[in-house]
C-alpha positions as CSV (number, residue, x, y, z in Angstrom):
1,X,-45.2,-71.1,-12.6
2,X,-43.3,-67.9,-14.4
3,X,-45.3,-65.2,-12.2
4,X,-44.2,-67.3,-9.1
5,X,-40.9,-67.1,-10.2
6,X,-40.5,-64.1,-11.0
7,X,-42.8,-62.5,-8.1
8,X,-40.3,-64.8,-5.3
9,X,-37.3,-62.5,-6.7
10,X,-39.3,-59.2,-5.8
11,X,-40.3,-61.6,-2.1
12,X,-36.4,-62.3,-1.9
13,X,-35.9,-58.5,-1.6
14,X,-38.3,-57.6,0.4
15,X,-37.5,-60.0,2.9
16,X,-33.7,-58.3,3.1
17,X,-35.6,-55.0,3.8
18,X,-35.7,-55.4,7.6
19,X,-32.2,-56.7,7.7
20,X,-31.3,-53.5,5.5
21,X,-33.2,-51.3,8.1
22,X,-32.1,-52.6,10.9
23,X,-28.3,-52.0,9.5
24,X,-29.3,-48.0,8.9
25,X,-31.3,-47.4,12.2
26,X,-28.4,-45.0,13.2
27,X,-27.4,-41.2,12.3
28,X,-23.9,-40.2,12.8
29,X,-22.5,-37.4,14.0
30,X,-22.0,-35.8,10.5
31,X,-18.9,-33.4,11.8
32,X,-16.3,-36.5,12.2
33,X,-15.1,-38.2,9.2
34,X,-15.7,-42.0,10.7
35,X,-19.4,-40.7,10.8
36,X,-19.5,-39.2,7.2
37,X,-18.3,-42.0,5.9
38,X,-20.8,-44.4,7.5
39,X,-23.8,-43.0,6.6
40,X,-22.1,-42.7,2.9
41,X,-21.0,-46.4,3.1
42,X,-24.6,-47.5,4.3
43,X,-26.3,-46.1,1.2
44,X,-23.4,-47.2,-1.5
45,X,-23.1,-50.7,0.1
46,X,-26.8,-51.0,1.4
47,X,-29.9,-49.2,-0.2
48,X,-27.6,-48.5,-3.4
49,X,-27.1,-52.5,-4.6
50,X,-30.8,-53.5,-3.6
51,X,-32.6,-51.1,-5.9
52,X,-30.1,-52.0,-8.3
53,X,-31.8,-55.3,-8.0
54,X,-35.1,-54.3,-7.5
55,X,-34.6,-52.6,-10.8
56,X,-33.2,-55.8,-12.8
57,X,-36.1,-57.7,-10.9
58,X,-38.7,-55.3,-12.2
59,X,-37.3,-55.4,-15.9
60,X,-37.0,-58.7,-15.9
61,X,-40.7,-59.5,-15.0
62,X,-42.2,-56.7,-16.9
63,X,-40.5,-59.3,-19.8
64,X,-42.6,-61.5,-19.6
65,X,-45.6,-59.8,-17.9
66,X,-46.5,-57.7,-20.5
67,X,-50.1,-57.5,-19.4
68,X,-49.7,-57.8,-15.4
69,X,-47.3,-54.9,-15.3
70,X,-49.1,-52.6,-13.4
71,X,-49.1,-54.9,-10.5
72,X,-45.4,-54.9,-11.5
73,X,-44.5,-51.7,-11.0
74,X,-46.6,-51.4,-7.9
75,X,-44.9,-54.2,-6.0
76,X,-41.8,-52.2,-6.6
77,X,-42.9,-49.5,-6.1
78,X,-43.7,-50.4,-2.9
79,X,-40.7,-51.7,-1.7
80,X,-38.9,-48.1,-3.8
81,X,-40.5,-46.7,-1.0
82,X,-39.2,-48.7,1.4
83,X,-36.1,-48.5,0.9
84,X,-36.1,-44.2,0.4
85,X,-37.6,-44.2,3.4
86,X,-35.1,-46.3,4.9
87,X,-32.1,-44.1,3.5
88,X,-33.5,-40.6,3.9
89,X,-32.4,-39.7,7.0
90,X,-28.4,-40.5,6.1
91,X,-29.2,-39.0,2.7
92,X,-30.0,-35.8,4.8
93,X,-27.2,-36.0,7.1
94,X,-24.6,-36.1,4.8
95,X,-26.3,-33.9,2.4
96,X,-27.2,-31.0,5.3
97,X,-23.1,-32.1,6.1
98,X,-22.0,-31.1,2.3
99,X,-23.9,-27.6,2.7
100,X,-22.5,-27.3,5.4
101,X,-19.1,-28.0,4.7
102,X,-19.6,-25.5,1.5
103,X,-20.3,-22.8,3.7
104,X,-17.1,-23.3,5.3
105,X,-15.3,-23.7,2.7
106,X,-16.6,-20.2,1.6
107,X,-15.7,-18.6,4.3
108,X,-12.4,-20.1,4.7
109,X,-12.0,-18.3,1.4
110,X,-13.5,-15.1,2.2
111,X,-11.4,-14.7,5.5
112,X,-8.2,-15.9,3.1
113,X,-9.4,-12.6,1.1
114,X,-10.0,-10.3,4.0
115,X,-6.7,-10.7,5.1
116,X,-5.5,-10.1,1.8
117,X,-7.5,-6.8,1.3
118,X,-5.5,-5.6,5.0
119,X,-2.6,-5.5,3.2
120,X,-4.3,-2.4,0.6
121,X,-6.0,-0.8,4.0
122,X,-2.2,0.0,4.9
123,X,-2.1,2.8,2.7
124,X,-5.0,4.6,3.5
125,X,-3.3,5.1,7.4
126,X,-1.2,7.5,5.6
127,X,-1.7,11.2,4.8
128,X,1.1,12.7,2.7
129,X,0.6,16.4,4.4
130,X,-0.1,14.6,8.1
131,X,2.2,11.5,8.6
132,X,5.7,11.5,9.9
133,X,8.7,9.5,7.9
134,X,8.7,8.3,11.7
135,X,4.9,6.8,11.9
136,X,4.9,5.7,8.1
137,X,8.4,3.5,8.9
138,X,6.7,1.9,11.4
139,X,3.3,1.2,8.9
140,X,5.9,-0.4,6.5
141,X,7.4,-2.5,9.3
142,X,4.2,-3.6,10.1
143,X,3.3,-4.9,6.4
144,X,6.6,-6.0,6.1
145,X,6.6,-8.4,9.0
146,X,3.4,-10.2,7.3
147,X,4.3,-13.6,6.0
148,X,2.5,-14.4,3.1
149,X,3.8,-17.6,3.1
150,X,1.5,-18.9,6.3
151,X,-1.9,-18.5,6.8
152,X,-2.9,-17.7,3.1
153,X,-2.7,-21.2,2.3
154,X,-3.4,-21.7,-1.5
155,X,-3.7,-17.7,-2.4
156,X,0.2,-17.2,-1.0
157,X,0.9,-15.6,-4.2
158,X,-1.6,-13.5,-4.2
159,X,-1.0,-12.4,-0.4
160,X,2.4,-11.9,-1.6
161,X,1.9,-9.8,-5.0
162,X,-1.1,-7.5,-3.1
163,X,2.1,-7.2,-0.2
164,X,4.6,-6.1,-2.4
165,X,2.3,-3.9,-4.0
166,X,2.0,-2.0,-0.8
167,X,5.3,-1.9,0.4
168,X,6.2,-0.2,-3.4
169,X,3.1,2.2,-2.6
170,X,4.6,2.8,1.3
171,X,8.1,3.0,0.2
172,X,6.7,5.7,-2.4
173,X,5.3,7.9,-0.1
174,X,7.9,7.5,2.7
175,X,10.1,9.1,0.1
176,X,7.9,12.1,-0.5
177,X,7.5,12.9,3.1
178,X,11.5,12.5,4.0
179,X,11.8,15.3,1.3
180,X,8.8,17.0,2.8
181,X,10.6,16.9,6.3
182,X,13.5,17.7,4.8
183,X,12.3,21.3,3.1
184,X,10.9,21.7,6.2
185,X,14.3,21.6,8.2
186,X,16.2,23.7,5.5
187,X,13.1,26.3,5.8
188,X,13.4,26.2,9.9
189,X,17.3,26.5,9.6
190,X,17.5,29.2,7.1
191,X,14.5,31.4,9.2
192,X,16.9,30.9,12.5
193,X,19.8,32.0,10.5
194,X,18.2,35.3,9.6
195,X,16.8,35.8,12.9
196,X,20.4,35.4,14.4
197,X,21.8,37.9,11.6
198,X,18.8,40.5,12.5
199,X,19.5,40.4,16.5
200,X,23.3,41.0,15.5
201,X,22.3,43.9,13.1
202,X,20.1,45.1,15.8
203,X,22.8,44.7,18.8
204,X,25.1,46.7,16.3
205,X,22.3,49.5,15.1
206,X,21.9,49.6,19.2
207,X,25.7,50.3,19.9
208,X,26.3,53.1,16.8
209,X,23.1,54.6,18.5
210,X,24.7,54.5,21.9
211,X,27.8,55.9,20.3
212,X,25.9,59.0,19.0
213,X,24.2,59.8,21.8
214,X,27.5,60.6,24.0
215,X,29.3,61.6,20.8
216,X,26.0,64.2,20.7
217,X,25.9,64.9,24.5
218,X,29.9,65.4,23.7
219,X,28.9,67.9,21.7
220,X,26.3,69.7,23.5
221,X,28.5,70.1,26.9
222,X,30.8,71.9,24.9
223,X,28.7,74.2,22.5
224,X,27.0,75.0,26.5
225,X,30.7,76.3,27.7
226,X,31.4,78.0,24.8
227,X,28.1,80.0,25.0
228,X,28.6,80.5,28.2
229,X,32.0,82.1,27.8
230,X,30.9,84.1,25.4
231,X,28.0,85.7,27.6
232,X,30.0,85.7,30.3
233,X,32.6,88.5,27.9
234,X,30.1,89.7,26.2
235,X,28.5,91.0,29.7
236,X,32.0,91.9,30.8
237,X,32.4,94.5,27.6
238,X,28.8,95.8,28.3
239,X,29.8,96.8,32.1
240,X,32.9,98.0,31.0
241,X,31.7,100.1,28.0
242,X,29.3,101.2,30.7
243,X,31.9,102.7,32.6
244,X,33.7,104.2,30.0
245,X,30.8,105.9,28.8
246,X,30.0,107.7,32.5
247,X,33.6,108.6,32.8
248,X,34.0,109.7,29.1
249,X,32.8,113.8,30.1
250,X,34.7,113.7,33.2
251,X,38.4,112.8,31.4
252,X,38.6,112.3,27.6
253,X,42.3,111.4,28.0
254,X,42.0,108.7,30.8
255,X,38.6,108.1,28.3
256,X,40.9,106.8,25.2
257,X,43.8,105.5,27.1
258,X,40.9,103.0,28.8
259,X,39.5,102.3,25.9
260,X,42.9,101.7,24.2
261,X,42.9,99.3,27.0
262,X,39.9,98.3,26.3
263,X,40.5,97.4,23.2
264,X,43.7,95.3,23.8
265,X,42.1,93.5,26.8
266,X,39.3,92.4,23.6
267,X,42.1,91.1,21.4
268,X,43.1,89.4,24.0
269,X,39.8,87.9,24.7
270,X,39.2,87.4,21.2
271,X,42.8,85.7,20.8
272,X,41.4,83.5,24.3
273,X,37.9,82.8,22.4
274,X,39.8,81.8,18.9
275,X,41.7,79.3,21.0
276,X,39.0,78.0,23.2
277,X,37.3,77.4,19.6
278,X,40.7,75.7,18.2
279,X,41.0,73.6,21.0
280,X,36.8,72.7,21.1
281,X,37.2,71.7,17.0
282,X,40.7,69.6,17.8
283,X,38.6,67.7,20.6
284,X,35.6,66.9,18.2
285,X,38.2,65.9,15.2
286,X,40.4,63.6,17.7
287,X,36.9,61.9,18.9
288,X,36.2,61.3,14.6
289,X,39.4,60.0,14.6
290,X,38.9,57.7,17.8
291,X,35.8,56.8,16.1
292,X,37.3,55.6,13.1
293,X,39.7,53.8,15.1
294,X,37.3,52.0,17.1
295,X,34.8,50.7,13.8
296,X,38.0,50.1,11.9
297,X,39.6,48.1,14.9
298,X,35.7,46.1,15.6
299,X,36.1,45.5,11.6
300,X,39.7,44.3,11.6
301,X,38.9,42.0,14.9
302,X,35.9,40.3,12.9
303,X,37.8,40.1,9.8
304,X,40.7,38.6,11.7
305,X,38.2,36.2,14.0
306,X,36.9,34.6,9.9
307,X,40.2,34.1,8.3
308,X,41.3,32.6,11.8
309,X,37.9,30.4,11.9
310,X,38.5,29.1,7.9
311,X,42.3,28.6,8.8
312,X,41.0,26.5,11.3
313,X,38.5,24.8,9.2
314,X,41.2,24.5,6.5
315,X,43.7,22.1,8.7
316,X,40.9,20.4,10.4
317,X,40.2,19.0,6.6
318,X,43.5,16.8,6.4
319,X,42.1,15.4,9.5
320,X,43.5,17.2,12.4
321,X,41.5,17.3,15.6
322,X,39.7,21.1,16.1
323,X,42.1,21.6,19.3
324,X,45.3,21.3,17.5
325,X,44.0,23.2,14.6
326,X,43.5,26.0,17.0
327,X,46.7,25.9,18.3
328,X,48.1,25.7,15.0
329,X,46.2,28.8,14.4
330,X,47.8,30.4,17.1
331,X,50.7,29.7,16.7
332,X,50.5,30.9,13.4
333,X,49.2,34.3,13.9
334,X,51.5,34.8,16.8
335,X,54.5,34.2,14.7
336,X,55.8,31.2,16.7
337,X,56.5,29.5,13.3
338,X,58.6,31.7,11.1
339,X,57.8,29.8,7.8
340,X,54.1,29.9,7.8
341,X,52.2,32.8,8.1
342,X,48.6,33.8,7.4
343,X,47.5,36.9,5.2
344,X,44.3,38.5,6.6
């Protein structure tokens, strides 16, 4: 009777297997929360309690039948295999979903980490020797516009740290680039100043060369006229001397008179020659005096212009506009205002 009683408990459990099998005759969509929970609840609410009852029945039966334990184990295993076969599709389904969810979460974490790494990629977009300040400013703006409070989820603090570290590096690069561009600008301005200064020097030297050529030409003309005068006088003297020599034998007294006359004439010509030379020297001295005066006047004009410019800038330092400052400088220089003077 005890054997029958204990086996009846197994039969009761076996009788409920069909009902459990019918309840589990579905494989829901694991991508939905309802489907996932349905499979899991089936295992927890149907197959698991029945397996627990089977284990209890098996334990009680073994207490009565030591010798018949093999039969009890066999009966239990037969029913267990049925239960395992029934629950297998559900377990495989939600375990597959669990694995897929694990992969999804890993990808989600990696995607966030990749977005954080993008902050560090900004610094590789900068070349200290080639990138302009405008370009790096746009890069800094692009980095700064990223909101770490959105899209980084639980790693927003880590993303903000990466962003701030990158912004520090980019701003340091910006300072270096701005300094480089400023130095390049200063060098370009200095080169332009030197170029303009050289042009001014070249112009001044060219003007002096032209002036010197003009003076040399004038001197050459003076020398030419003087030489021609001397040659003409010499020719005339030679001719007269020849006539005197021819007439000397004919009339000595006449020759002496002619010689005296010739001597007087030569003295007059020499006096005229000296007068010409004195005139030449006077003209040269006058030209040199004029050149010195012109050069002094040019230097004085430059100096006056410089002083007036300084005076204008000084007046403008008192918040006076440039036009009014120019008028004041002109009035002072023209002595329209007797109480003010400009010292040159």
